[in-house]
NUZALUM-734868 format. One record per residue (C-alpha): chain; x, y, z; residue in one letter. Coordinates in pm, 1 decimal, padded with zeros to 6 digits. Layout:
BEGIN
NODE / chain / xx / yy / zz / res
NODE / A / X / Y / Z / A
...
***
This chain:
BEGIN
NODE / chain / xx / yy / zz / res
NODE / A / 10858.7 / -12387.7 / -02970.7 / M
NODE / A / 10615.8 / -12084.3 / -02983.1 / D
NODE / A / 10582.2 / -11854.8 / -03275.8 / T
NODE / A / 10795.4 / -11564.1 / -03110.0 / F
NODE / A / 11096.7 / -11789.6 / -03051.1 / E
NODE / A / 11066.6 / -11925.1 / -03387.5 / T
NODE / A / 11080.8 / -11584.5 / -03551.9 / E
NODE / A / 11344.3 / -11474.1 / -03329.8 / L
NODE / A / 11568.8 / -11763.9 / -03452.7 / R
NODE / A / 11492.3 / -11674.5 / -03804.2 / Q
NODE / A / 11646.2 / -11328.4 / -03736.8 / I
NODE / A / 11947.4 / -11441.0 / -03530.8 / L
NODE / A / 12006.5 / -11797.6 / -03622.7 / G
NODE / A / 12009.8 / -12097.3 / -03389.7 / E
NODE / A / 12316.2 / -11973.5 / -03189.2 / S
NODE / A / 12171.7 / -11636.9 / -03146.0 / G
NODE / A / 11879.8 / -11731.6 / -02926.8 / V
NODE / A / 11888.2 / -11910.0 / -02581.5 / L
NODE / A / 11574.2 / -12077.5 / -02440.4 / A
NODE / A / 11512.6 / -12015.7 / -02059.3 / P
NODE / A / 11644.6 / -12369.1 / -01981.6 / R
NODE / A / 11973.5 / -12270.9 / -02152.5 / D
NODE / A / 12030.4 / -11932.3 / -01956.9 / F
NODE / A / 11875.8 / -11989.8 / -01624.4 / H
NODE / A / 12211.1 / -12052.0 / -01467.7 / Q
NODE / A / 12337.3 / -11719.3 / -01577.6 / R
NODE / A / 12389.4 / -11486.5 / -01277.1 / A
NODE / A / 12197.1 / -11162.0 / -01256.1 / A
NODE / A / 12522.5 / -10969.7 / -01213.5 / G
NODE / A / 12863.6 / -10987.3 / -01080.9 / I
NODE / A / 12741.8 / -10866.7 / -00748.9 / W
NODE / A / 12434.0 / -11092.0 / -00746.8 / R
NODE / A / 12585.2 / -11429.9 / -00826.1 / Q
NODE / A / 12302.3 / -11612.3 / -00632.5 / S
NODE / A / 12027.0 / -11478.9 / -00852.9 / E
NODE / A / 11945.1 / -11611.6 / -01200.8 / S
NODE / A / 11826.8 / -11438.9 / -01515.1 / L
NODE / A / 11458.8 / -11491.4 / -01611.8 / S
NODE / A / 11276.3 / -11424.3 / -01940.2 / G
NODE / A / 11105.7 / -11592.8 / -02223.7 / I
NODE / A / 11432.0 / -11588.5 / -02432.1 / A
NODE / A / 11784.0 / -11450.1 / -02444.6 / L
NODE / A / 11870.6 / -11276.9 / -02783.8 / A
NODE / A / 12238.1 / -11231.2 / -02886.2 / R
NODE / A / 12250.0 / -11015.1 / -03202.2 / P
NODE / A / 12573.7 / -10975.6 / -03389.9 / R
NODE / A / 12506.2 / -10629.7 / -03520.0 / D
NODE / A / 12281.4 / -10329.2 / -03528.5 / T
NODE / A / 12052.5 / -10465.3 / -03790.9 / Q
NODE / A / 11978.3 / -10782.2 / -03610.2 / E
NODE / A / 11914.1 / -10573.8 / -03290.4 / T
NODE / A / 11666.9 / -10354.1 / -03478.8 / A
NODE / A / 11493.6 / -10661.3 / -03609.1 / A
NODE / A / 11471.0 / -10809.5 / -03258.7 / C
NODE / A / 11321.7 / -10476.5 / -03120.2 / L
NODE / A / 11073.7 / -10443.5 / -03410.5 / A
NODE / A / 10944.1 / -10801.6 / -03332.4 / L
NODE / A / 10900.2 / -10722.4 / -02968.8 / C
NODE / A / 10728.5 / -10396.8 / -03046.0 / Y
NODE / A / 10483.6 / -10573.9 / -03270.1 / Q
NODE / A / 10413.6 / -10829.3 / -02998.4 / R
NODE / A / 10427.5 / -10588.5 / -02706.7 / D
NODE / A / 10709.7 / -10778.4 / -02540.4 / I
NODE / A / 10920.4 / -10581.4 / -02303.1 / P
NODE / A / 11305.7 / -10580.8 / -02352.0 / V
NODE / A / 11589.0 / -10556.9 / -02103.5 / V
NODE / A / 11931.9 / -10494.1 / -02262.0 / T
NODE / A / 12242.4 / -10623.5 / -02073.8 / Q
NODE / A / 12607.6 / -10558.3 / -02120.2 / G
NODE / A / 12865.7 / -10670.9 / -01861.5 / G
NODE / A / 12620.4 / -10687.8 / -01569.4 / L
NODE / A / 12866.2 / -10477.2 / -01348.6 / T
NODE / A / 12593.4 / -10242.0 / -01236.5 / G
NODE / A / 12510.0 / -10170.0 / -00875.3 / L
NODE / A / 12154.2 / -10029.4 / -00884.3 / V
NODE / A / 11956.7 / -10329.6 / -01051.1 / R
NODE / A / 11927.3 / -10140.3 / -01377.4 / G
NODE / A / 11944.8 / -10458.2 / -01581.7 / A
NODE / A / 11704.6 / -10673.6 / -01383.0 / D
NODE / A / 11514.2 / -10901.2 / -01618.4 / T
NODE / A / 11131.5 / -10982.1 / -01647.6 / L
NODE / A / 10988.2 / -11337.9 / -01662.3 / S
NODE / A / 10756.6 / -11201.4 / -01934.3 / S
NODE / A / 11036.0 / -11021.8 / -02141.2 / G
NODE / A / 11321.2 / -11068.5 / -02381.1 / L
NODE / A / 11676.0 / -11042.6 / -02245.6 / V
NODE / A / 11878.5 / -10866.6 / -02518.3 / L
NODE / A / 12250.1 / -10938.6 / -02458.3 / S
NODE / A / 12508.0 / -10751.7 / -02668.3 / L
NODE / A / 12789.9 / -10997.8 / -02575.5 / E
NODE / A / 12849.8 / -11091.1 / -02952.1 / R
NODE / A / 12878.9 / -10726.7 / -03053.8 / M
NODE / A / 13227.8 / -10703.8 / -02943.8 / S
NODE / A / 13426.6 / -10557.2 / -03253.5 / T
NODE / A / 13647.7 / -10263.1 / -03253.7 / I
NODE / A / 13561.0 / -10135.0 / -03604.6 / E
NODE / A / 13795.2 / -09854.7 / -03672.3 / Q
NODE / A / 14073.3 / -09657.1 / -03510.2 / I
NODE / A / 14158.1 / -09318.5 / -03656.5 / D
NODE / A / 14495.8 / -09211.7 / -03495.0 / P
NODE / A / 14504.6 / -08875.5 / -03669.5 / E
NODE / A / 14159.5 / -08780.2 / -03561.4 / Q
NODE / A / 14209.1 / -08973.8 / -03230.9 / R
NODE / A / 13872.8 / -09137.4 / -03263.5 / V
NODE / A / 13760.6 / -09492.3 / -03245.8 / V
NODE / A / 13426.0 / -09656.6 / -03339.8 / T
NODE / A / 13330.8 / -09976.8 / -03164.3 / A
NODE / A / 13032.5 / -10192.1 / -03102.2 / Q
NODE / A / 12853.7 / -10167.0 / -02769.4 / A
NODE / A / 12967.0 / -10510.0 / -02641.3 / G
NODE / A / 13339.5 / -10429.2 / -02642.6 / V
NODE / A / 13474.7 / -10435.8 / -02296.2 / T
NODE / A / 13649.5 / -10124.3 / -02147.0 / L
NODE / A / 13977.0 / -10312.5 / -02100.4 / Q
NODE / A / 13953.4 / -10447.8 / -02452.6 / Q
NODE / A / 13937.4 / -10100.3 / -02581.4 / L
NODE / A / 14212.4 / -09960.8 / -02356.5 / Q
NODE / A / 14454.3 / -10243.8 / -02445.6 / D
NODE / A / 14383.2 / -10208.0 / -02827.6 / T
NODE / A / 14429.2 / -09843.9 / -02856.8 / V
NODE / A / 14730.8 / -09846.9 / -02630.5 / A
NODE / A / 14910.8 / -10032.5 / -02921.4 / Q
NODE / A / 14890.7 / -09711.9 / -03125.7 / Q
NODE / A / 15007.7 / -09480.7 / -02852.3 / G
NODE / A / 14661.1 / -09372.8 / -02754.7 / L
NODE / A / 14439.3 / -09401.1 / -02447.0 / M
NODE / A / 14076.4 / -09416.3 / -02355.8 / F
NODE / A / 14087.5 / -09251.3 / -02018.4 / P
NODE / A / 13773.0 / -09380.7 / -01864.7 / L
NODE / A / 13880.4 / -09639.6 / -01594.4 / D
NODE / A / 13700.6 / -09830.2 / -01324.3 / L
NODE / A / 13752.3 / -10138.3 / -01121.5 / G
NODE / A / 13529.0 / -10364.4 / -01344.1 / A
NODE / A / 13710.0 / -10261.6 / -01661.4 / R
NODE / A / 13761.0 / -10628.6 / -01763.9 / G
NODE / A / 13380.8 / -10701.4 / -01765.0 / T
NODE / A / 13212.8 / -10360.7 / -01813.6 / A
NODE / A / 13119.8 / -10291.8 / -02169.1 / T
NODE / A / 13115.8 / -09965.1 / -02366.8 / L
NODE / A / 12742.5 / -09974.4 / -02426.6 / G
NODE / A / 12681.1 / -10006.7 / -02049.6 / G
NODE / A / 12941.5 / -09739.6 / -01967.8 / N
NODE / A / 12750.3 / -09511.8 / -02201.8 / A
NODE / A / 12399.3 / -09595.5 / -02100.9 / S
NODE / A / 12488.7 / -09531.6 / -01737.4 / T
NODE / A / 12729.8 / -09240.4 / -01799.4 / N
NODE / A / 12998.5 / -09415.9 / -01606.1 / A
NODE / A / 13261.2 / -09215.7 / -01412.0 / G
NODE / A / 13526.8 / -09398.8 / -01241.7 / G
NODE / A / 13880.0 / -09295.3 / -01112.1 / N
NODE / A / 13993.6 / -09009.7 / -01359.4 / R
NODE / A / 13687.0 / -08778.6 / -01389.5 / V
NODE / A / 13881.2 / -08498.6 / -01224.0 / L
NODE / A / 14103.7 / -08473.3 / -01538.4 / K
NODE / A / 13897.6 / -08627.2 / -01822.5 / Y
NODE / A / 13541.5 / -08610.5 / -01732.2 / G
NODE / A / 13255.1 / -08872.9 / -01731.7 / M
NODE / A / 13180.8 / -09112.4 / -02013.4 / M
NODE / A / 12948.7 / -08842.8 / -02158.9 / R
NODE / A / 13260.7 / -08630.4 / -02214.0 / D
NODE / A / 13433.0 / -08897.9 / -02422.9 / M
NODE / A / 13139.9 / -08987.7 / -02651.7 / V
NODE / A / 13134.7 / -08810.2 / -02980.9 / L
NODE / A / 12849.2 / -09008.9 / -03126.3 / G
NODE / A / 12624.1 / -09314.4 / -03099.0 / V
NODE / A / 12406.1 / -09543.4 / -03291.8 / E
NODE / A / 12101.8 / -09649.3 / -03116.9 / A
NODE / A / 11791.5 / -09851.2 / -03184.3 / V
NODE / A / 11446.9 / -09712.5 / -03071.8 / L
NODE / A / 11162.9 / -09933.1 / -02927.5 / A
NODE / A / 11006.4 / -09992.0 / -03261.7 / D
NODE / A / 11328.3 / -10091.2 / -03436.3 / G
NODE / A / 11415.0 / -09757.0 / -03591.5 / T
NODE / A / 11795.4 / -09713.1 / -03623.2 / I
NODE / A / 11924.5 / -09369.8 / -03517.0 / I
NODE / A / 12280.6 / -09331.6 / -03659.5 / N
NODE / A / 12441.2 / -09033.2 / -03504.2 / A
NODE / A / 12796.9 / -09173.6 / -03507.1 / L
NODE / A / 12962.2 / -08827.5 / -03535.5 / N
NODE / A / 13340.3 / -08838.4 / -03549.1 / P
NODE / A / 13386.3 / -08454.8 / -03486.2 / L
NODE / A / 13465.0 / -08289.3 / -03155.6 / I
NODE / A / 13289.2 / -07983.2 / -03280.7 / K
NODE / A / 12939.6 / -08035.8 / -03423.7 / N
NODE / A / 12669.6 / -07778.5 / -03343.7 / N
NODE / A / 12427.3 / -07890.1 / -03624.5 / A
NODE / A / 12096.0 / -07907.3 / -03427.9 / G
NODE / A / 11998.1 / -08115.9 / -03134.2 / Y
NODE / A / 12278.6 / -08333.9 / -02985.7 / D
NODE / A / 12062.9 / -08652.3 / -03009.4 / L
NODE / A / 12332.5 / -08879.3 / -02848.1 / K
NODE / A / 12260.7 / -08708.7 / -02515.7 / Q
NODE / A / 11921.8 / -08867.1 / -02522.8 / L
NODE / A / 12065.1 / -09216.5 / -02475.0 / F
NODE / A / 12373.3 / -09141.8 / -02259.2 / L
NODE / A / 12277.8 / -09209.2 / -01889.8 / G
NODE / A / 11925.1 / -09316.6 / -01978.5 / S
NODE / A / 12000.9 / -09682.8 / -01888.2 / E
NODE / A / 11841.3 / -09837.8 / -02196.8 / G
NODE / A / 11498.2 / -09689.1 / -02119.6 / T
NODE / A / 11496.0 / -09470.8 / -02438.4 / L
NODE / A / 11690.7 / -09682.3 / -02685.4 / G
NODE / A / 11948.3 / -09951.9 / -02718.1 / V
NODE / A / 12299.3 / -09818.3 / -02793.1 / I
NODE / A / 12466.7 / -10047.9 / -03049.9 / T
NODE / A / 12777.6 / -09855.4 / -03169.0 / R
NODE / A / 12979.4 / -09575.3 / -03045.4 / L
NODE / A / 13229.0 / -09318.4 / -03164.1 / T
NODE / A / 13470.4 / -09226.5 / -02886.9 / L
NODE / A / 13736.9 / -08961.6 / -02837.1 / R
NODE / A / 14083.1 / -09084.6 / -02759.4 / L
NODE / A / 14385.1 / -08919.4 / -02601.0 / R
NODE / A / 14754.3 / -08936.0 / -02644.5 / E
NODE / A / 14896.8 / -09188.0 / -02397.7 / T
NODE / A / 15025.9 / -09023.2 / -02082.2 / A
NODE / A / 15405.9 / -09049.5 / -02100.1 / Q
NODE / A / 15435.3 / -09054.0 / -01721.6 / S
NODE / A / 15213.2 / -09142.4 / -01432.8 / S
NODE / A / 15311.3 / -09017.0 / -01089.3 / Q
NODE / A / 15130.7 / -09169.8 / -00779.5 / M
NODE / A / 15150.8 / -09119.0 / -00420.8 / S
NODE / A / 14955.9 / -09214.3 / -00105.2 / L
NODE / A / 14947.4 / -08955.2 / 00164.5 / V
NODE / A / 14817.2 / -08939.8 / 00516.2 / A
NODE / A / 14605.1 / -08641.6 / 00636.1 / V
NODE / A / 14487.6 / -08557.4 / 00978.1 / K
NODE / A / 14180.8 / -08357.5 / 00912.3 / A
NODE / A / 13915.6 / -08317.9 / 00630.2 / F
NODE / A / 13986.6 / -07939.6 / 00602.0 / D
NODE / A / 14337.4 / -08051.9 / 00506.2 / D
NODE / A / 14199.8 / -08295.7 / 00240.0 / V
NODE / A / 14018.2 / -07991.2 / 00078.1 / K
NODE / A / 14353.4 / -07786.2 / 00110.3 / R
NODE / A / 14551.3 / -08067.3 / -00051.1 / L
NODE / A / 14307.0 / -08078.9 / -00343.8 / L
NODE / A / 14364.5 / -07721.5 / -00440.6 / R
NODE / A / 14738.7 / -07741.5 / -00344.4 / H
NODE / A / 14815.0 / -08036.8 / -00573.4 / M
NODE / A / 14590.4 / -07929.5 / -00862.6 / D
NODE / A / 14757.9 / -07598.1 / -00862.4 / R
NODE / A / 15103.1 / -07728.0 / -00815.1 / G
NODE / A / 15075.4 / -07981.0 / -01093.4 / L
NODE / A / 14936.5 / -07733.6 / -01348.0 / G
NODE / A / 14620.7 / -07923.3 / -01417.0 / G
NODE / A / 14790.9 / -08260.7 / -01454.0 / Q
NODE / A / 14606.7 / -08411.8 / -01140.0 / L
NODE / A / 14406.9 / -08693.7 / -01279.6 / S
NODE / A / 14286.6 / -08867.1 / -00955.0 / A
NODE / A / 14229.1 / -08763.3 / -00602.4 / F
NODE / A / 14080.9 / -09071.1 / -00411.8 / E
NODE / A / 14021.3 / -09038.5 / -00040.0 / V
NODE / A / 14004.8 / -09337.5 / 00203.3 / L
NODE / A / 13872.2 / -09282.4 / 00544.1 / W
NODE / A / 14087.6 / -09425.5 / 00800.5 / G
NODE / A / 13875.8 / -09728.9 / 00887.6 / D
NODE / A / 13831.7 / -09839.2 / 00525.0 / F
NODE / A / 14196.9 / -09804.4 / 00471.6 / Y
NODE / A / 14253.1 / -10044.3 / 00768.0 / Q
NODE / A / 14000.8 / -10276.7 / 00623.3 / L
NODE / A / 14160.3 / -10323.1 / 00285.7 / V
NODE / A / 14525.1 / -10342.8 / 00412.4 / T
NODE / A / 14460.7 / -10609.2 / 00692.5 / T
NODE / A / 14413.8 / -10977.1 / 00647.6 / L
NODE / A / 14217.9 / -11135.5 / 00486.8 / P
NODE / A / 14282.7 / -10859.1 / 00243.7 / A
NODE / A / 14581.1 / -10913.2 / 00014.4 / Q
NODE / A / 14740.6 / -10563.7 / 00039.8 / N
NODE / A / 14963.6 / -10446.4 / 00328.2 / R
NODE / A / 14964.5 / -10084.2 / 00438.3 / P
NODE / A / 15223.7 / -09865.7 / 00261.7 / P
NODE / A / 15166.3 / -09608.8 / 00535.0 / L
NODE / A / 15097.1 / -09697.8 / 00901.0 / P
NODE / A / 14732.3 / -09729.2 / 01013.9 / H
NODE / A / 14591.5 / -09478.1 / 01254.6 / G
NODE / A / 14547.0 / -09160.6 / 01033.2 / H
NODE / A / 14190.0 / -09019.4 / 00998.6 / P
NODE / A / 14231.0 / -08990.7 / 00611.3 / F
NODE / A / 14446.7 / -09133.4 / 00327.1 / Y
NODE / A / 14456.6 / -08972.2 / -00015.4 / V
NODE / A / 14556.3 / -09152.7 / -00337.9 / L
NODE / A / 14707.4 / -08895.0 / -00581.9 / L
NODE / A / 14785.8 / -08948.4 / -00948.2 / E
NODE / A / 14902.5 / -08710.4 / -01215.7 / S
NODE / A / 14928.3 / -08788.1 / -01593.5 / H
NODE / A / 15189.7 / -08583.7 / -01785.1 / G
NODE / A / 15485.4 / -08609.5 / -02018.2 / T
NODE / A / 15797.5 / -08816.5 / -01969.8 / S
NODE / A / 16005.7 / -08504.9 / -01904.5 / H
NODE / A / 16212.0 / -08547.2 / -01581.1 / P
NODE / A / 16065.3 / -08233.4 / -01448.1 / M
NODE / A / 15725.2 / -08399.7 / -01403.4 / E
NODE / A / 15859.0 / -08626.8 / -01124.1 / H
NODE / A / 16044.7 / -08338.1 / -00968.8 / E
NODE / A / 15733.8 / -08112.2 / -00979.7 / R
NODE / A / 15516.3 / -08397.2 / -00820.8 / F
NODE / A / 15769.3 / -08463.7 / -00544.9 / A
NODE / A / 15809.5 / -08073.6 / -00488.3 / A
NODE / A / 15433.6 / -08033.9 / -00446.8 / A
NODE / A / 15431.1 / -08316.8 / -00184.7 / L
NODE / A / 15724.6 / -08161.6 / -00006.8 / E
NODE / A / 15547.3 / -07822.2 / 00007.5 / D
NODE / A / 15238.7 / -07984.0 / 00137.2 / A
NODE / A / 15435.7 / -08154.7 / 00409.7 / L
NODE / A / 15605.1 / -07838.3 / 00498.7 / R
NODE / A / 15277.2 / -07640.2 / 00510.0 / D
NODE / A / 15130.6 / -07906.9 / 00744.5 / D
NODE / A / 14872.6 / -08015.5 / 00497.2 / I
NODE / A / 14987.2 / -08386.1 / 00495.4 / I
NODE / A / 15137.7 / -08594.9 / 00767.1 / D
NODE / A / 15313.3 / -08858.9 / 00559.3 / D
NODE / A / 15359.8 / -08985.3 / 00208.9 / A
NODE / A / 15482.9 / -09262.4 / 00000.5 / V
NODE / A / 15560.5 / -09215.2 / -00376.7 / I
NODE / A / 15523.9 / -09509.7 / -00617.4 / A
NODE / A / 15853.8 / -09580.7 / -00796.0 / Q
NODE / A / 15736.0 / -09817.7 / -01061.5 / S
NODE / A / 15421.8 / -09919.7 / -01258.4 / E
NODE / A / 15394.3 / -10217.0 / -01034.9 / R
NODE / A / 15381.2 / -10001.8 / -00729.2 / E
NODE / A / 15128.0 / -09780.8 / -00898.4 / C
NODE / A / 14909.9 / -10085.2 / -00964.9 / A
NODE / A / 14947.9 / -10185.6 / -00595.5 / T
NODE / A / 14825.3 / -09849.6 / -00469.1 / L
NODE / A / 14522.6 / -09872.3 / -00704.8 / W
NODE / A / 14444.1 / -10222.3 / -00589.9 / S
NODE / A / 14415.5 / -10097.3 / -00230.1 / I
NODE / A / 14147.5 / -09846.6 / -00349.4 / R
NODE / A / 13977.8 / -10103.0 / -00565.5 / D
NODE / A / 13939.5 / -10378.3 / -00302.0 / D
NODE / A / 13580.4 / -10296.5 / -00215.8 / V
NODE / A / 13493.5 / -10670.4 / -00188.6 / A
NODE / A / 13639.4 / -10672.1 / 00176.0 / Q
NODE / A / 13320.7 / -10504.6 / 00304.7 / V
NODE / A / 13140.5 / -10831.2 / 00261.3 / F
NODE / A / 13381.5 / -11035.0 / 00495.9 / N
NODE / A / 13163.3 / -11037.8 / 00811.9 / D
NODE / A / 12816.9 / -10951.8 / 00696.6 / G
NODE / A / 12601.6 / -10815.2 / 00393.5 / D
NODE / A / 12666.2 / -10472.5 / 00257.7 / A
NODE / A / 12468.2 / -10201.8 / 00104.6 / L
NODE / A / 12675.1 / -09990.0 / -00136.7 / L
NODE / A / 12605.4 / -09619.6 / -00199.8 / F
NODE / A / 12716.8 / -09363.5 / -00451.2 / D
NODE / A / 12641.1 / -09002.7 / -00401.6 / V
NODE / A / 12782.9 / -08655.6 / -00491.9 / S
NODE / A / 12772.6 / -08329.7 / -00333.2 / L
NODE / A / 12985.5 / -08004.5 / -00284.5 / P
NODE / A / 13316.4 / -08078.6 / -00131.7 / I
NODE / A / 13247.3 / -07795.6 / 00123.8 / S
NODE / A / 12960.5 / -07999.8 / 00261.5 / A
NODE / A / 13117.3 / -08339.0 / 00287.1 / M
NODE / A / 13238.7 / -08333.5 / 00638.8 / Q
NODE / A / 12906.8 / -08237.2 / 00794.5 / S
NODE / A / 12721.8 / -08466.6 / 00559.5 / Y
NODE / A / 12930.2 / -08774.1 / 00642.8 / V
NODE / A / 12868.3 / -08693.0 / 01013.9 / A
NODE / A / 12493.3 / -08663.5 / 00961.1 / A
NODE / A / 12489.4 / -09006.2 / 00776.5 / V
NODE / A / 12682.4 / -09179.5 / 01039.2 / K
NODE / A / 12472.1 / -09026.8 / 01315.4 / H
NODE / A / 12155.4 / -09159.4 / 01142.4 / G
NODE / A / 12308.7 / -09510.9 / 01091.0 / L
NODE / A / 12394.9 / -09527.1 / 01469.5 / A
NODE / A / 12030.9 / -09546.9 / 01532.2 / E
NODE / A / 11990.3 / -09853.4 / 01299.4 / T
NODE / A / 12118.2 / -10214.7 / 01311.2 / A
NODE / A / 12413.0 / -10148.0 / 01086.4 / C
NODE / A / 12743.6 / -10290.2 / 01196.0 / M
NODE / A / 12991.5 / -10064.2 / 01023.2 / Q
NODE / A / 12989.1 / -09769.6 / 00770.2 / C
NODE / A / 13304.1 / -09732.5 / 00558.6 / W
NODE / A / 13361.2 / -09417.8 / 00347.2 / T
NODE / A / 13584.0 / -09366.7 / 00048.7 / F
NODE / A / 13547.7 / -09215.9 / -00298.9 / G
NODE / A / 13658.1 / -08985.8 / -00586.3 / H
NODE / A / 13641.6 / -08682.0 / -00363.1 / V
NODE / A / 13811.0 / -08468.1 / -00610.8 / G
NODE / A / 13505.9 / -08461.3 / -00819.6 / D
NODE / A / 13251.6 / -08448.0 / -00540.5 / G
NODE / A / 13167.4 / -08833.3 / -00530.9 / N
NODE / A / 13145.1 / -09033.0 / -00220.7 / L
NODE / A / 13080.9 / -09408.3 / -00164.6 / H
NODE / A / 12946.5 / -09559.3 / 00148.8 / F
NODE / A / 12964.9 / -09936.4 / 00220.8 / A
NODE / A / 12710.8 / -09999.3 / 00511.1 / V
NODE / A / 12757.2 / -10333.3 / 00657.8 / Q
NODE / A / 12450.2 / -10498.1 / 00808.9 / V
NODE / A / 12389.5 / -10850.6 / 00975.5 / P
NODE / A / 12407.5 / -11130.7 / 00714.2 / R
NODE / A / 12063.0 / -11199.3 / 00581.7 / G
NODE / A / 11909.4 / -10866.9 / 00678.0 / R
NODE / A / 12002.9 / -10634.6 / 00395.2 / A
NODE / A / 11658.4 / -10614.0 / 00239.7 / E
NODE / A / 11491.5 / -10575.3 / 00569.4 / E
NODE / A / 11720.6 / -10285.0 / 00662.5 / L
NODE / A / 11748.8 / -10139.3 / 00309.4 / R
NODE / A / 11493.3 / -09853.4 / 00330.8 / E
NODE / A / 11592.2 / -09738.7 / 00676.3 / C
NODE / A / 11963.9 / -09733.2 / 00574.4 / V
NODE / A / 11886.6 / -09561.3 / 00234.4 / E
NODE / A / 11695.7 / -09295.0 / 00424.2 / R
NODE / A / 11991.7 / -09218.3 / 00635.4 / C
NODE / A / 12221.9 / -09176.7 / 00339.4 / V
NODE / A / 11996.9 / -08987.2 / 00094.7 / Y
NODE / A / 11771.4 / -08763.8 / 00313.0 / E
NODE / A / 12072.2 / -08535.7 / 00424.0 / P
NODE / A / 12133.0 / -08462.5 / 00047.0 / L
NODE / A / 11810.1 / -08254.7 / 00017.1 / R
NODE / A / 11934.4 / -07937.5 / 00155.3 / G
NODE / A / 12295.3 / -07940.1 / 00007.0 / I
NODE / A / 12219.4 / -07975.5 / -00363.3 / K
NODE / A / 12350.4 / -08335.5 / -00356.8 / G
NODE / A / 12274.5 / -08624.9 / -00594.5 / S
NODE / A / 12160.3 / -08961.2 / -00491.3 / V
NODE / A / 12363.4 / -09104.3 / -00780.9 / S
NODE / A / 12703.2 / -08981.1 / -00876.5 / A
NODE / A / 12792.8 / -09250.1 / -01141.9 / E
NODE / A / 12610.7 / -09567.5 / -01076.8 / H
NODE / A / 12268.9 / -09464.9 / -01223.1 / G
NODE / A / 11917.7 / -09496.3 / -01098.3 / I
NODE / A / 11787.3 / -09845.6 / -01196.2 / G
NODE / A / 11530.0 / -09983.9 / -00952.7 / L
NODE / A / 11731.1 / -09930.4 / -00638.2 / E
NODE / A / 11746.8 / -09543.2 / -00645.8 / K
NODE / A / 11422.8 / -09475.4 / -00823.9 / K
NODE / A / 11223.2 / -09402.1 / -00503.3 / P
NODE / A / 11482.3 / -09136.0 / -00403.8 / W
NODE / A / 11510.6 / -08969.2 / -00741.1 / L
NODE / A / 11293.6 / -08669.6 / -00634.5 / P
NODE / A / 11556.8 / -08572.3 / -00380.8 / I
NODE / A / 11781.1 / -08462.4 / -00671.9 / S
NODE / A / 11534.5 / -08388.3 / -00947.9 / R
NODE / A / 11248.4 / -08136.7 / -00949.4 / S
NODE / A / 10885.9 / -08228.1 / -01043.2 / K
NODE / A / 10937.2 / -08029.6 / -01369.3 / E
NODE / A / 11244.6 / -08230.1 / -01454.8 / E
NODE / A / 11072.7 / -08550.8 / -01374.2 / L
NODE / A / 10780.1 / -08466.1 / -01587.5 / D
NODE / A / 11009.3 / -08376.4 / -01884.2 / L
NODE / A / 11166.0 / -08727.5 / -01843.8 / M
NODE / A / 10823.1 / -08886.2 / -01859.4 / V
NODE / A / 10758.7 / -08687.2 / -02170.3 / T
NODE / A / 11074.4 / -08810.5 / -02338.9 / L
NODE / A / 10997.1 / -09165.5 / -02235.2 / K
NODE / A / 10645.2 / -09143.6 / -02378.6 / Q
NODE / A / 10773.7 / -08987.7 / -02703.9 / A
NODE / A / 11049.4 / -09253.1 / -02768.4 / L
NODE / A / 10899.6 / -09556.4 / -02607.2 / D
NODE / A / 10517.4 / -09514.5 / -02614.0 / P
NODE / A / 10447.2 / -09867.0 / -02521.9 / K
NODE / A / 10690.0 / -09861.6 / -02227.8 / N
NODE / A / 10879.4 / -10170.1 / -02354.8 / L
NODE / A / 11250.0 / -10074.0 / -02306.2 / L
NODE / A / 11372.2 / -10166.7 / -01961.7 / N
NODE / A / 11036.1 / -10097.7 / -01802.2 / P
NODE / A / 11023.1 / -09981.9 / -01447.7 / G
NODE / A / 11377.0 / -09856.5 / -01432.9 / K
NODE / A / 11471.3 / -09478.3 / -01362.1 / V
NODE / A / 11114.9 / -09361.5 / -01398.8 / I
NODE / A / 10823.0 / -09531.0 / -01207.3 / D
NODE / A / 10589.1 / -09618.4 / -01492.4 / A
NODE / A / 10282.9 / -09660.4 / -01261.7 / A
NODE / A / 10340.4 / -09323.0 / -01104.1 / V
NODE / A / 10386.7 / -09164.5 / -01451.5 / A
NODE / A / 10059.5 / -09304.1 / -01559.7 / G
NODE / A / 10213.0 / -09491.4 / -01841.5 / M
NODE / A / 10085.2 / -09820.3 / -01993.1 / A
***
């Protein structure tokens, strides 16, 4: 056993360190089950102090560190290095304190999203961030990638729910910015350095998060729409008609809807196939009977004004869950080939022409199918581009160019909510100016001068001229 592993075990104990032979069977991620982790050791600290000691040791020895949470990411942001330490926060899974009066919770970074949702629900509160990987994704990962999900339209991104963080810098310095206040204008808002930085500036270990009162009622509907102009009209119509209670506005293009409601998919179509667009609507409000009536009235008005062609309203929590399961069944895109998944954002006014440009470009490639869906209410589109099995890496750059290049002229972003990681790093200049990229490099050099924290992710160290 080398000196480094011995010192690591002195910090974390025997159960806190796994040698490569003990973790090589761990998958690199839920979307990459065939790939294994690599590294000189896997560290599993139990608290911030142990995390800081691990990082300090790595800093002394110039050993790179890749931090991992639930491994639900889609941009290879947690890829490990054979020469580096894998830092897993899986044992940091304690919800430390819930303050129902302040509506604030403090939790360790390894707590899963669903664990937090279920725990605070017992006190009549909710943590509104929600996404399909809720059972596996961790709060630290949600914060370090600034996760979005299904309800950004009403509640915002993860960034909007984080009041404070505790983070450890590359040299082991602990930054305790666990602010519990909604209003705090005392100097620089240091938590923002770590939110969305994908573990490249520091390791988030604990978070103070803003909670909301549990929505007393949830109204849901799936509607069919004949044209994208009507999709845009419907968004304004429902948001106005529901008085700001609209919490989700998910759009499924017709071919994606057919895919996820046809065998071998488990769901059946609540509305007939054949419409160009299907929109999943959700509102969060009070339990007052008027909420249901207002929701139904808004849909009736949309039908009367020829904005929608058909609609079905969920009558129970089970039916609400069924509608969400249709939207979340993205795994169907892998049925008959490999798939490259994309996450972009752009002005809603440009979406129709942008999607047409992407599909026109893809028609010149070997792609088999391009499915489109997303959180359109907040400007976020997803593409699932199917390619012949075994040819994903061969075709990746060509397909990526078709998806990303049309964003240049419309102020779009190559990443709406998934982050940059390794996959999107070459395309970051489409969405960020040279001056912005230079400032990112300056921050990286200031907080991680040895380039040890998740090196190579987000910013290309070789291009930046860093060690």
